[in-house]
Gaussian input, Z-matrix of N, CA and C with variables (Angstrom, degrees):
# hf/3-21g

backbone

0 1
 N
 C     1     B1
 C     2     B2     1     A1
 N     3     B3     2     A2     1     D1
 C     4     B4     3     A3     2     D2
 C     5     B5     4     A4     3     D3
 N     6     B6     5     A5     4     D4
 C     7     B7     6     A6     5     D5
 C     8     B8     7     A7     6     D6
 N     9     B9     8     A8     7     D7
 C    10    B10     9     A9     8     D8
 C    11    B11    10    A10     9     D9
 N    12    B12    11    A11    10    D10
 C    13    B13    12    A12    11    D11
 C    14    B14    13    A13    12    D12
 N    15    B15    14    A14    13    D13
 C    16    B16    15    A15    14    D14
 C    17    B17    16    A16    15    D15
 N    18    B18    17    A17    16    D16
 C    19    B19    18    A18    17    D17
 C    20    B20    19    A19    18    D18
 N    21    B21    20    A20    19    D19
 C    22    B22    21    A21    20    D20
 C    23    B23    22    A22    21    D21
 N    24    B24    23    A23    22    D22
 C    25    B25    24    A24    23    D23
 C    26    B26    25    A25    24    D24
 N    27    B27    26    A26    25    D25
 C    28    B28    27    A27    26    D26
 C    29    B29    28    A28    27    D27
 N    30    B30    29    A29    28    D28
 C    31    B31    30    A30    29    D29
 C    32    B32    31    A31    30    D30
 N    33    B33    32    A32    31    D31
 C    34    B34    33    A33    32    D32
 C    35    B35    34    A34    33    D33
 N    36    B36    35    A35    34    D34
 C    37    B37    36    A36    35    D35
 C    38    B38    37    A37    36    D36
 N    39    B39    38    A38    37    D37
 C    40    B40    39    A39    38    D38
 C    41    B41    40    A40    39    D39
 N    42    B42    41    A41    40    D40
 C    43    B43    42    A42    41    D41
 C    44    B44    43    A43    42    D42
 N    45    B45    44    A44    43    D43
 C    46    B46    45    A45    44    D44
 C    47    B47    46    A46    45    D45
 N    48    B48    47    A47    46    D46
 C    49    B49    48    A48    47    D47
 C    50    B50    49    A49    48    D48
 N    51    B51    50    A50    49    D49
 C    52    B52    51    A51    50    D50
 C    53    B53    52    A52    51    D51
 N    54    B54    53    A53    52    D52
 C    55    B55    54    A54    53    D53
 C    56    B56    55    A55    54    D54
 N    57    B57    56    A56    55    D55
 C    58    B58    57    A57    56    D56
 C    59    B59    58    A58    57    D57
 N    60    B60    59    A59    58    D58
 C    61    B61    60    A60    59    D59
 C    62    B62    61    A61    60    D60
 N    63    B63    62    A62    61    D61
 C    64    B64    63    A63    62    D62
 C    65    B65    64    A64    63    D63
 N    66    B66    65    A65    64    D64
 C    67    B67    66    A66    65    D65
 C    68    B68    67    A67    66    D66
 N    69    B69    68    A68    67    D67
 C    70    B70    69    A69    68    D68
 C    71    B71    70    A70    69    D69
 N    72    B72    71    A71    70    D70
 C    73    B73    72    A72    71    D71
 C    74    B74    73    A73    72    D72
 N    75    B75    74    A74    73    D73
 C    76    B76    75    A75    74    D74
 C    77    B77    76    A76    75    D75
 N    78    B78    77    A77    76    D76
 C    79    B79    78    A78    77    D77
 C    80    B80    79    A79    78    D78
 N    81    B81    80    A80    79    D79
 C    82    B82    81    A81    80    D80
 C    83    B83    82    A82    81    D81
 N    84    B84    83    A83    82    D82
 C    85    B85    84    A84    83    D83
 C    86    B86    85    A85    84    D84
 N    87    B87    86    A86    85    D85
 C    88    B88    87    A87    86    D86
 C    89    B89    88    A88    87    D87
 N    90    B90    89    A89    88    D88
 C    91    B91    90    A90    89    D89
 C    92    B92    91    A91    90    D90
 N    93    B93    92    A92    91    D91
 C    94    B94    93    A93    92    D92
 C    95    B95    94    A94    93    D93
 N    96    B96    95    A95    94    D94
 C    97    B97    96    A96    95    D95
 C    98    B98    97    A97    96    D96
 N    99    B99    98    A98    97    D97
 C   100   B100    99    A99    98    D98
 C   101   B101   100   A100    99    D99
 N   102   B102   101   A101   100   D100
 C   103   B103   102   A102   101   D101
 C   104   B104   103   A103   102   D102
 N   105   B105   104   A104   103   D103
 C   106   B106   105   A105   104   D104
 C   107   B107   106   A106   105   D105
 N   108   B108   107   A107   106   D106
 C   109   B109   108   A108   107   D107
 C   110   B110   109   A109   108   D108
 N   111   B111   110   A110   109   D109
 C   112   B112   111   A111   110   D110
 C   113   B113   112   A112   111   D111
 N   114   B114   113   A113   112   D112
 C   115   B115   114   A114   113   D113
 C   116   B116   115   A115   114   D114
 N   117   B117   116   A116   115   D115
 C   118   B118   117   A117   116   D116
 C   119   B119   118   A118   117   D117
 N   120   B120   119   A119   118   D118
 C   121   B121   120   A120   119   D119
 C   122   B122   121   A121   120   D120
 N   123   B123   122   A122   121   D121
 C   124   B124   123   A123   122   D122
 C   125   B125   124   A124   123   D123
 N   126   B126   125   A125   124   D124
 C   127   B127   126   A126   125   D125
 C   128   B128   127   A127   126   D126
 N   129   B129   128   A128   127   D127
 C   130   B130   129   A129   128   D128
 C   131   B131   130   A130   129   D129
 N   132   B132   131   A131   130   D130
 C   133   B133   132   A132   131   D131
 C   134   B134   133   A133   132   D132
 N   135   B135   134   A134   133   D133
 C   136   B136   135   A135   134   D134
 C   137   B137   136   A136   135   D135
 N   138   B138   137   A137   136   D136
 C   139   B139   138   A138   137   D137
 C   140   B140   139   A139   138   D138
 N   141   B141   140   A140   139   D139
 C   142   B142   141   A141   140   D140
 C   143   B143   142   A142   141   D141
 N   144   B144   143   A143   142   D142
 C   145   B145   144   A144   143   D143
 C   146   B146   145   A145   144   D144
 N   147   B147   146   A146   145   D145
 C   148   B148   147   A147   146   D146
 C   149   B149   148   A148   147   D147
 N   150   B150   149   A149   148   D148
 C   151   B151   150   A150   149   D149
 C   152   B152   151   A151   150   D150
 N   153   B153   152   A152   151   D151
 C   154   B154   153   A153   152   D152
 C   155   B155   154   A154   153   D153
 N   156   B156   155   A155   154   D154
 C   157   B157   156   A156   155   D155
 C   158   B158   157   A157   156   D156
 N   159   B159   158   A158   157   D157
 C   160   B160   159   A159   158   D158
 C   161   B161   160   A160   159   D159
 N   162   B162   161   A161   160   D160
 C   163   B163   162   A162   161   D161
 C   164   B164   163   A163   162   D162
 N   165   B165   164   A164   163   D163
 C   166   B166   165   A165   164   D164
 C   167   B167   166   A166   165   D165
 N   168   B168   167   A167   166   D166
 C   169   B169   168   A168   167   D167
 C   170   B170   169   A169   168   D168
 N   171   B171   170   A170   169   D169
 C   172   B172   171   A171   170   D170
 C   173   B173   172   A172   171   D171
 N   174   B174   173   A173   172   D172
 C   175   B175   174   A174   173   D173
 C   176   B176   175   A175   174   D174
 N   177   B177   176   A176   175   D175
 C   178   B178   177   A177   176   D176
 C   179   B179   178   A178   177   D177
 N   180   B180   179   A179   178   D178
 C   181   B181   180   A180   179   D179
 C   182   B182   181   A181   180   D180
 N   183   B183   182   A182   181   D181
 C   184   B184   183   A183   182   D182
 C   185   B185   184   A184   183   D183
 N   186   B186   185   A185   184   D184
 C   187   B187   186   A186   185   D185
 C   188   B188   187   A187   186   D186
 N   189   B189   188   A188   187   D187
 C   190   B190   189   A189   188   D188
 C   191   B191   190   A190   189   D189
 N   192   B192   191   A191   190   D190
 C   193   B193   192   A192   191   D191
 C   194   B194   193   A193   192   D192
 N   195   B195   194   A194   193   D193
 C   196   B196   195   A195   194   D194
 C   197   B197   196   A196   195   D195
 N   198   B198   197   A197   196   D196
 C   199   B199   198   A198   197   D197
 C   200   B200   199   A199   198   D198
 N   201   B201   200   A200   199   D199
 C   202   B202   201   A201   200   D200
 C   203   B203   202   A202   201   D201
 N   204   B204   203   A203   202   D202
 C   205   B205   204   A204   203   D203
 C   206   B206   205   A205   204   D204
 N   207   B207   206   A206   205   D205
 C   208   B208   207   A207   206   D206
 C   209   B209   208   A208   207   D207
 N   210   B210   209   A209   208   D208
 C   211   B211   210   A210   209   D209
 C   212   B212   211   A211   210   D210
 N   213   B213   212   A212   211   D211
 C   214   B214   213   A213   212   D212
 C   215   B215   214   A214   213   D213
 N   216   B216   215   A215   214   D214
 C   217   B217   216   A216   215   D215
 C   218   B218   217   A217   216   D216
 N   219   B219   218   A218   217   D217
 C   220   B220   219   A219   218   D218
 C   221   B221   220   A220   219   D219
 N   222   B222   221   A221   220   D220
 C   223   B223   222   A222   221   D221
 C   224   B224   223   A223   222   D222
 N   225   B225   224   A224   223   D223
 C   226   B226   225   A225   224   D224
 C   227   B227   226   A226   225   D225
 N   228   B228   227   A227   226   D226
 C   229   B229   228   A228   227   D227
 C   230   B230   229   A229   228   D228
 N   231   B231   230   A230   229   D229
 C   232   B232   231   A231   230   D230
 C   233   B233   232   A232   231   D231
 N   234   B234   233   A233   232   D232
 C   235   B235   234   A234   233   D233
 C   236   B236   235   A235   234   D234
 N   237   B237   236   A236   235   D235
 C   238   B238   237   A237   236   D236
 C   239   B239   238   A238   237   D237
 N   240   B240   239   A239   238   D238
 C   241   B241   240   A240   239   D239
 C   242   B242   241   A241   240   D240
 N   243   B243   242   A242   241   D241
 C   244   B244   243   A243   242   D242
 C   245   B245   244   A244   243   D243
 N   246   B246   245   A245   244   D244
 C   247   B247   246   A246   245   D245
 C   248   B248   247   A247   246   D246
 N   249   B249   248   A248   247   D247
 C   250   B250   249   A249   248   D248
 C   251   B251   250   A250   249   D249
 N   252   B252   251   A251   250   D250
 C   253   B253   252   A252   251   D251
 C   254   B254   253   A253   252   D252
 N   255   B255   254   A254   253   D253
 C   256   B256   255   A255   254   D254
 C   257   B257   256   A256   255   D255
 N   258   B258   257   A257   256   D256
 C   259   B259   258   A258   257   D257
 C   260   B260   259   A259   258   D258
 N   261   B261   260   A260   259   D259
 C   262   B262   261   A261   260   D260
 C   263   B263   262   A262   261   D261
 N   264   B264   263   A263   262   D262
 C   265   B265   264   A264   263   D263
 C   266   B266   265   A265   264   D264
 N   267   B267   266   A266   265   D265
 C   268   B268   267   A267   266   D266
 C   269   B269   268   A268   267   D267
 N   270   B270   269   A269   268   D268
 C   271   B271   270   A270   269   D269
 C   272   B272   271   A271   270   D270
 N   273   B273   272   A272   271   D271
 C   274   B274   273   A273   272   D272
 C   275   B275   274   A274   273   D273
 N   276   B276   275   A275   274   D274
 C   277   B277   276   A276   275   D275
 C   278   B278   277   A277   276   D276
 N   279   B279   278   A278   277   D277
 C   280   B280   279   A279   278   D278
 C   281   B281   280   A280   279   D279
 N   282   B282   281   A281   280   D280
 C   283   B283   282   A282   281   D281
 C   284   B284   283   A283   282   D282
 N   285   B285   284   A284   283   D283
 C   286   B286   285   A285   284   D284
 C   287   B287   286   A286   285   D285
 N   288   B288   287   A287   286   D286
 C   289   B289   288   A288   287   D287
 C   290   B290   289   A289   288   D288
 N   291   B291   290   A290   289   D289
 C   292   B292   291   A291   290   D290
 C   293   B293   292   A292   291   D291
 N   294   B294   293   A293   292   D292
 C   295   B295   294   A294   293   D293
 C   296   B296   295   A295   294   D294
 N   297   B297   296   A296   295   D295
 C   298   B298   297   A297   296   D296
 C   299   B299   298   A298   297   D297
 N   300   B300   299   A299   298   D298
 C   301   B301   300   A300   299   D299
 C   302   B302   301   A301   300   D300
 N   303   B303   302   A302   301   D301
 C   304   B304   303   A303   302   D302
 C   305   B305   304   A304   303   D303
 N   306   B306   305   A305   304   D304
 C   307   B307   306   A306   305   D305
 C   308   B308   307   A307   306   D306
 N   309   B309   308   A308   307   D307
 C   310   B310   309   A309   308   D308
 C   311   B311   310   A310   309   D309

   B1=1.4367
   B2=1.5236
   B3=1.3362
   B4=1.4557
   B5=1.5182
   B6=1.3034
   B7=1.4588
   B8=1.5303
   B9=1.3486
   B10=1.4564
   B11=1.5313
   B12=1.3408
   B13=1.4576
   B14=1.5317
   B15=1.3503
   B16=1.4731
   B17=1.5259
   B18=1.3209
   B19=1.4637
   B20=1.5247
   B21=1.3383
   B22=1.4624
   B23=1.5209
   B24=1.3085
   B25=1.4554
   B26=1.5220
   B27=1.3330
   B28=1.4560
   B29=1.5234
   B30=1.3352
   B31=1.4567
   B32=1.5196
   B33=1.3489
   B34=1.4626
   B35=1.5271
   B36=1.3278
   B37=1.4605
   B38=1.5162
   B39=1.3249
   B40=1.4579
   B41=1.5176
   B42=1.3113
   B43=1.4572
   B44=1.5175
   B45=1.3205
   B46=1.4568
   B47=1.5172
   B48=1.3247
   B49=1.4489
   B50=1.5152
   B51=1.3418
   B52=1.4521
   B53=1.5299
   B54=1.3507
   B55=1.4543
   B56=1.5281
   B57=1.3333
   B58=1.4647
   B59=1.5240
   B60=1.3207
   B61=1.4557
   B62=1.5271
   B63=1.3562
   B64=1.4714
   B65=1.5222
   B66=1.3554
   B67=1.4548
   B68=1.5180
   B69=1.3243
   B70=1.4624
   B71=1.5210
   B72=1.3596
   B73=1.4623
   B74=1.5117
   B75=1.3145
   B76=1.4670
   B77=1.5210
   B78=1.3163
   B79=1.4646
   B80=1.5272
   B81=1.3086
   B82=1.4656
   B83=1.5258
   B84=1.3226
   B85=1.4609
   B86=1.5174
   B87=1.3191
   B88=1.4600
   B89=1.5211
   B90=1.3219
   B91=1.4623
   B92=1.5267
   B93=1.3201
   B94=1.4670
   B95=1.5287
   B96=1.3372
   B97=1.4626
   B98=1.5292
   B99=1.3273
   B100=1.4540
   B101=1.5130
   B102=1.3385
   B103=1.4587
   B104=1.5199
   B105=1.3144
   B106=1.4494
   B107=1.5182
   B108=1.3129
   B109=1.4451
   B110=1.5268
   B111=1.3125
   B112=1.4513
   B113=1.5202
   B114=1.3070
   B115=1.4554
   B116=1.5200
   B117=1.3365
   B118=1.4588
   B119=1.5215
   B120=1.3154
   B121=1.4602
   B122=1.5170
   B123=1.3325
   B124=1.4557
   B125=1.5214
   B126=1.3156
   B127=1.4612
   B128=1.5203
   B129=1.3097
   B130=1.4571
   B131=1.5232
   B132=1.3292
   B133=1.4532
   B134=1.5259
   B135=1.3049
   B136=1.4566
   B137=1.5244
   B138=1.3290
   B139=1.4559
   B140=1.5176
   B141=1.3204
   B142=1.4540
   B143=1.5219
   B144=1.3213
   B145=1.4528
   B146=1.5136
   B147=1.3316
   B148=1.4512
   B149=1.5255
   B150=1.3316
   B151=1.4577
   B152=1.5162
   B153=1.3285
   B154=1.4635
   B155=1.5202
   B156=1.3346
   B157=1.4617
   B158=1.5228
   B159=1.3038
   B160=1.4614
   B161=1.5268
   B162=1.3292
   B163=1.4532
   B164=1.5248
   B165=1.3251
   B166=1.4500
   B167=1.5202
   B168=1.3007
   B169=1.4605
   B170=1.5240
   B171=1.3205
   B172=1.4592
   B173=1.5255
   B174=1.3380
   B175=1.4661
   B176=1.5260
   B177=1.3289
   B178=1.4553
   B179=1.5146
   B180=1.3420
   B181=1.4540
   B182=1.5297
   B183=1.3031
   B184=1.4560
   B185=1.5229
   B186=1.3247
   B187=1.4582
   B188=1.5284
   B189=1.3251
   B190=1.4672
   B191=1.5336
   B192=1.3230
   B193=1.4687
   B194=1.5296
   B195=1.3338
   B196=1.4629
   B197=1.5294
   B198=1.3307
   B199=1.4715
   B200=1.5239
   B201=1.3424
   B202=1.4709
   B203=1.5232
   B204=1.3404
   B205=1.4529
   B206=1.5194
   B207=1.3223
   B208=1.4734
   B209=1.5249
   B210=1.3480
   B211=1.4661
   B212=1.5226
   B213=1.3191
   B214=1.4715
   B215=1.5218
   B216=1.3484
   B217=1.4620
   B218=1.5261
   B219=1.3224
   B220=1.4662
   B221=1.5210
   B222=1.3279
   B223=1.4640
   B224=1.5169
   B225=1.3491
   B226=1.4561
   B227=1.5227
   B228=1.3167
   B229=1.4663
   B230=1.5207
   B231=1.3375
   B232=1.4637
   B233=1.5284
   B234=1.3082
   B235=1.4610
   B236=1.5179
   B237=1.3333
   B238=1.4584
   B239=1.5207
   B240=1.3151
   B241=1.4504
   B242=1.5248
   B243=1.2958
   B244=1.4684
   B245=1.5294
   B246=1.3042
   B247=1.4626
   B248=1.5189
   B249=1.3347
   B250=1.4542
   B251=1.5314
   B252=1.3358
   B253=1.4621
   B254=1.5200
   B255=1.3260
   B256=1.4611
   B257=1.5285
   B258=1.3331
   B259=1.4559
   B260=1.5253
   B261=1.3260
   B262=1.4553
   B263=1.5241
   B264=1.3343
   B265=1.4612
   B266=1.5219
   B267=1.3390
   B268=1.4530
   B269=1.5165
   B270=1.3259
   B271=1.4556
   B272=1.5156
   B273=1.3441
   B274=1.4614
   B275=1.5212
   B276=1.3172
   B277=1.4629
   B278=1.5330
   B279=1.3307
   B280=1.4610
   B281=1.5224
   B282=1.3297
   B283=1.4641
   B284=1.5279
   B285=1.3555
   B286=1.4719
   B287=1.5245
   B288=1.3612
   B289=1.4639
   B290=1.5316
   B291=1.3239
   B292=1.4661
   B293=1.5352
   B294=1.3452
   B295=1.4568
   B296=1.5248
   B297=1.3431
   B298=1.4519
   B299=1.5163
   B300=1.3331
   B301=1.4489
   B302=1.5204
   B303=1.3483
   B304=1.4627
   B305=1.5065
   B306=1.3197
   B307=1.4556
   B308=1.5117
   B309=1.3238
   B310=1.4670
   B311=1.4920
   A1=107.95
   A2=114.59
   A3=120.57
   A4=110.67
   A5=115.25
   A6=123.03
   A7=109.14
   A8=117.74
   A9=119.48
   A10=113.15
   A11=117.75
   A12=120.53
   A13=112.99
   A14=117.74
   A15=119.67
   A16=113.13
   A17=118.21
   A18=125.18
   A19=113.48
   A20=117.36
   A21=121.27
   A22=109.96
   A23=116.86
   A24=120.66
   A25=110.80
   A26=116.83
   A27=122.33
   A28=108.82
   A29=116.39
   A30=122.25
   A31=109.15
   A32=117.67
   A33=119.64
   A34=111.63
   A35=115.29
   A36=122.48
   A37=107.34
   A38=117.41
   A39=121.78
   A40=114.11
   A41=119.27
   A42=122.75
   A43=113.89
   A44=117.74
   A45=122.11
   A46=108.75
   A47=116.09
   A48=120.28
   A49=109.43
   A50=116.41
   A51=120.96
   A52=109.39
   A53=115.33
   A54=121.30
   A55=108.79
   A56=116.69
   A57=120.54
   A58=111.58
   A59=116.31
   A60=120.59
   A61=112.18
   A62=117.62
   A63=119.05
   A64=113.64
   A65=118.31
   A66=120.41
   A67=114.86
   A68=119.22
   A69=122.65
   A70=109.15
   A71=117.27
   A72=123.14
   A73=108.29
   A74=116.96
   A75=122.49
   A76=107.61
   A77=115.74
   A78=121.38
   A79=112.50
   A80=118.02
   A81=120.90
   A82=112.30
   A83=117.31
   A84=119.64
   A85=112.65
   A86=118.94
   A87=121.52
   A88=112.15
   A89=118.34
   A90=119.66
   A91=113.31
   A92=118.68
   A93=121.32
   A94=109.49
   A95=117.73
   A96=119.50
   A97=110.40
   A98=116.20
   A99=120.69
   A100=114.39
   A101=118.19
   A102=120.63
   A103=108.68
   A104=116.04
   A105=120.43
   A106=108.44
   A107=117.03
   A108=121.51
   A109=107.77
   A110=116.79
   A111=121.66
   A112=108.75
   A113=115.22
   A114=120.50
   A115=109.71
   A116=117.54
   A117=122.19
   A118=110.25
   A119=115.75
   A120=121.28
   A121=108.88
   A122=116.88
   A123=121.10
   A124=109.30
   A125=116.54
   A126=121.38
   A127=108.76
   A128=115.77
   A129=121.96
   A130=109.02
   A131=115.17
   A132=120.36
   A133=109.08
   A134=116.80
   A135=122.38
   A136=108.33
   A137=116.32
   A138=121.81
   A139=108.45
   A140=116.63
   A141=122.34
   A142=108.08
   A143=115.97
   A144=121.32
   A145=107.43
   A146=116.18
   A147=120.17
   A148=112.39
   A149=118.05
   A150=121.12
   A151=109.04
   A152=116.83
   A153=122.02
   A154=112.46
   A155=118.36
   A156=120.28
   A157=112.28
   A158=117.49
   A159=121.08
   A160=112.26
   A161=117.58
   A162=120.87
   A163=109.07
   A164=117.01
   A165=119.86
   A166=110.38
   A167=114.92
   A168=120.07
   A169=110.01
   A170=116.96
   A171=120.71
   A172=110.57
   A173=116.85
   A174=119.45
   A175=110.21
   A176=116.25
   A177=120.99
   A178=110.28
   A179=114.99
   A180=121.95
   A181=108.31
   A182=115.71
   A183=120.48
   A184=109.02
   A185=116.52
   A186=123.47
   A187=107.60
   A188=117.98
   A189=121.89
   A190=110.74
   A191=115.27
   A192=122.04
   A193=108.85
   A194=118.66
   A195=120.28
   A196=113.37
   A197=118.11
   A198=121.15
   A199=112.82
   A200=116.98
   A201=119.85
   A202=113.70
   A203=118.38
   A204=121.31
   A205=115.08
   A206=117.11
   A207=120.14
   A208=109.26
   A209=116.77
   A210=120.76
   A211=115.62
   A212=119.74
   A213=120.80
   A214=109.41
   A215=115.06
   A216=120.37
   A217=109.69
   A218=115.70
   A219=121.47
   A220=106.96
   A221=117.12
   A222=119.17
   A223=110.45
   A224=115.80
   A225=122.81
   A226=108.37
   A227=116.03
   A228=122.48
   A229=109.98
   A230=116.20
   A231=121.76
   A232=108.77
   A233=116.14
   A234=122.29
   A235=107.09
   A236=117.49
   A237=121.38
   A238=112.55
   A239=116.46
   A240=120.43
   A241=109.11
   A242=117.62
   A243=120.24
   A244=110.78
   A245=115.88
   A246=121.70
   A247=113.01
   A248=118.67
   A249=119.52
   A250=112.81
   A251=118.12
   A252=122.23
   A253=109.60
   A254=115.72
   A255=120.00
   A256=111.87
   A257=114.82
   A258=121.30
   A259=110.23
   A260=116.25
   A261=122.51
   A262=107.92
   A263=116.63
   A264=121.62
   A265=109.23
   A266=116.27
   A267=121.98
   A268=108.79
   A269=116.03
   A270=122.67
   A271=108.67
   A272=117.09
   A273=122.26
   A274=107.74
   A275=116.51
   A276=122.27
   A277=109.39
   A278=116.90
   A279=119.64
   A280=111.89
   A281=117.33
   A282=120.57
   A283=111.98
   A284=117.52
   A285=120.62
   A286=113.26
   A287=118.14
   A288=125.29
   A289=112.98
   A290=118.78
   A291=122.55
   A292=108.78
   A293=117.26
   A294=122.15
   A295=109.19
   A296=116.07
   A297=121.21
   A298=108.88
   A299=116.51
   A300=120.52
   A301=110.46
   A302=114.58
   A303=122.85
   A304=108.42
   A305=115.94
   A306=121.96
   A307=109.68
   A308=117.60
   A309=120.70
   A310=110.60
   D1=151.08
   D2=-176.52
   D3=-122.05
   D4=151.50
   D5=-179.09
   D6=-67.27
   D7=131.39
   D8=178.77
   D9=-73.14
   D10=-14.55
   D11=-177.82
   D12=-93.46
   D13=-46.83
   D14=-175.53
   D15=-119.17
   D16=0.48
   D17=-178.98
   D18=64.92
   D19=18.38
   D20=174.27
   D21=-77.00
   D22=164.96
   D23=-179.09
   D24=-79.46
   D25=134.29
   D26=176.91
   D27=-86.46
   D28=133.96
   D29=179.18
   D30=-118.33
   D31=148.07
   D32=179.97
   D33=-72.72
   D34=128.51
   D35=177.25
   D36=-140.99
   D37=113.08
   D38=176.76
   D39=60.53
   D40=36.58
   D41=178.54
   D42=83.16
   D43=1.48
   D44=178.21
   D45=-124.73
   D46=164.97
   D47=176.74
   D48=-99.81
   D49=129.61
   D50=-176.00
   D51=-129.32
   D52=141.45
   D53=177.96
   D54=-85.75
   D55=129.36
   D56=178.94
   D57=-72.73
   D58=-29.28
   D59=-174.63
   D60=-77.39
   D61=-55.08
   D62=-173.57
   D63=-109.41
   D64=-8.54
   D65=177.78
   D66=88.34
   D67=3.83
   D68=178.85
   D69=-59.48
   D70=136.90
   D71=178.92
   D72=-117.72
   D73=125.78
   D74=178.18
   D75=-92.79
   D76=110.11
   D77=-177.14
   D78=-82.35
   D79=-21.58
   D80=-171.16
   D81=-101.12
   D82=46.76
   D83=-178.66
   D84=-77.54
   D85=-19.81
   D86=-175.92
   D87=-69.95
   D88=-33.30
   D89=-176.43
   D90=-100.90
   D91=12.64
   D92=179.76
   D93=-83.10
   D94=133.94
   D95=176.65
   D96=-71.73
   D97=146.01
   D98=178.31
   D99=91.98
   D100=-13.72
   D101=176.98
   D102=-93.71
   D103=134.37
   D104=-177.06
   D105=-140.04
   D106=129.64
   D107=177.95
   D108=-102.96
   D109=123.77
   D110=-178.13
   D111=-113.50
   D112=125.64
   D113=179.55
   D114=-99.53
   D115=-41.13
   D116=-176.55
   D117=-92.88
   D118=134.56
   D119=177.42
   D120=-89.18
   D121=130.97
   D122=177.93
   D123=-79.04
   D124=130.36
   D125=178.02
   D126=-83.81
   D127=137.91
   D128=178.87
   D129=-102.39
   D130=150.05
   D131=177.00
   D132=-77.67
   D133=134.19
   D134=-179.77
   D135=-101.74
   D136=125.29
   D137=179.06
   D138=-97.01
   D139=127.09
   D140=179.72
   D141=-107.24
   D142=124.21
   D143=178.63
   D144=-101.16
   D145=116.36
   D146=-175.06
   D147=-78.82
   D148=-37.74
   D149=-177.43
   D150=-104.16
   D151=78.73
   D152=-175.48
   D153=-68.51
   D154=-22.52
   D155=178.98
   D156=-67.07
   D157=-30.52
   D158=-178.30
   D159=-87.74
   D160=-11.48
   D161=179.15
   D162=-83.32
   D163=131.17
   D164=-178.40
   D165=-145.22
   D166=154.39
   D167=175.72
   D168=-125.22
   D169=17.15
   D170=-179.91
   D171=-79.44
   D172=151.02
   D173=175.99
   D174=-71.66
   D175=156.55
   D176=179.08
   D177=-115.06
   D178=158.96
   D179=-178.79
   D180=-144.51
   D181=154.24
   D182=177.53
   D183=-87.71
   D184=101.34
   D185=179.28
   D186=-147.35
   D187=143.71
   D188=-175.55
   D189=-81.60
   D190=130.20
   D191=177.18
   D192=-73.49
   D193=130.71
   D194=179.70
   D195=-71.35
   D196=-16.82
   D197=-179.32
   D198=-89.20
   D199=-54.17
   D200=-173.37
   D201=-111.13
   D202=-11.59
   D203=178.56
   D204=83.92
   D205=4.31
   D206=178.04
   D207=-65.26
   D208=150.95
   D209=-170.70
   D210=-98.84
   D211=2.69
   D212=-178.53
   D213=-126.67
   D214=134.17
   D215=179.12
   D216=-141.55
   D217=151.55
   D218=171.01
   D219=-80.59
   D220=155.81
   D221=179.24
   D222=-143.30
   D223=155.43
   D224=174.48
   D225=-156.72
   D226=163.60
   D227=-178.72
   D228=-114.68
   D229=143.87
   D230=175.27
   D231=-138.40
   D232=142.53
   D233=174.71
   D234=-93.50
   D235=98.45
   D236=-176.10
   D237=-96.39
   D238=-31.37
   D239=-177.61
   D240=-99.75
   D241=-164.95
   D242=-178.01
   D243=-66.45
   D244=162.73
   D245=-172.26
   D246=-65.79
   D247=-23.31
   D248=-179.31
   D249=-85.69
   D250=0.03
   D251=176.30
   D252=-105.09
   D253=159.62
   D254=-174.81
   D255=-71.74
   D256=162.35
   D257=179.05
   D258=-74.58
   D259=163.08
   D260=177.25
   D261=-104.27
   D262=131.47
   D263=177.34
   D264=-91.90
   D265=127.56
   D266=175.58
   D267=-107.12
   D268=145.10
   D269=177.09
   D270=-128.48
   D271=145.46
   D272=174.26
   D273=-135.03
   D274=121.65
   D275=-179.93
   D276=-63.88
   D277=133.86
   D278=-179.25
   D279=-77.01
   D280=-14.64
   D281=-179.30
   D282=-91.46
   D283=-57.14
   D284=-174.99
   D285=-101.55
   D286=-5.66
   D287=178.04
   D288=67.47
   D289=17.10
   D290=175.60
   D291=-68.63
   D292=136.46
   D293=-178.48
   D294=-115.22
   D295=134.96
   D296=176.17
   D297=-143.03
   D298=170.86
   D299=-176.39
   D300=-131.07
   D301=159.51
   D302=175.85
   D303=-131.54
   D304=136.26
   D305=175.56
   D306=-104.08
   D307=156.25
   D308=173.14
   D309=-87.65

């Protein structure tokens, strides 16, 4: 909410909204639509992943694994050499977890 006098931002102070810039106090905050006072905190469910090694957020690509022949692998890029040379592409097979790299 913004101050109607100076357009500064109103901040909550003692259950009322007060402008830091000009000192305006909004007394009628209880009947304003969109304002909600929450006393109780909602508890969220926590998900525990037991096998963190198998959890991944890497993108996948259709490429043949040289070890097992599976057709899907995760991939990522790393800058291993100097900045004026191209990045190195790494692949990891989603089936056997074999990791290999490709250079440009």
